[in-house]
C-alpha positions as CSV (number, residue, x, y, z in Angstrom):
1,M,130.5,100.0,118.2
2,N,133.2,100.1,120.9
3,Y,135.5,101.9,118.5
4,L,132.9,104.6,117.8
5,K,132.3,105.1,121.5
6,T,136.0,105.6,122.2
7,T,136.5,108.1,119.3
8,Y,133.4,110.0,120.4
9,S,134.5,110.3,124.0
10,S,138.0,111.2,123.0
11,S,136.7,113.9,120.7
12,I,134.6,115.3,123.6
13,F,137.7,115.1,125.8
14,G,139.7,117.0,123.2
15,M,137.0,119.7,123.0
16,S,136.8,120.2,126.7
17,C,140.6,120.4,126.9
18,K,140.6,123.1,124.2
19,I,137.8,125.0,126.0
20,A,139.7,124.8,129.3
21,L,142.8,126.0,127.6
22,I,141.0,129.0,126.1
23,H,139.4,129.9,129.4
24,Y,142.9,129.7,131.0
25,S,144.5,131.9,128.5
26,V,141.7,134.5,128.7
27,N,142.0,134.5,132.5
28,Q,145.8,135.0,132.2
29,L,145.3,137.9,129.8
30,D,142.8,139.4,132.2
31,K,145.3,139.2,135.0
32,D,148.0,140.8,132.9
33,R,145.7,143.6,132.0
34,K,144.7,144.3,135.6
35,K,148.4,144.3,136.5
36,H,149.1,146.9,133.8
37,E,146.1,149.0,135.0
38,A,147.4,149.0,138.5
39,Y,150.6,150.9,137.6
């Protein structure tokens, strides 16, 4: 039972990390695009 709980929480943690990383890269791309449009 404990093992299942830890794998479940770690998978959720991995998913949230992945989502956060995706959000971060999208924001970075958006910043770069705005920089290019400024020129």
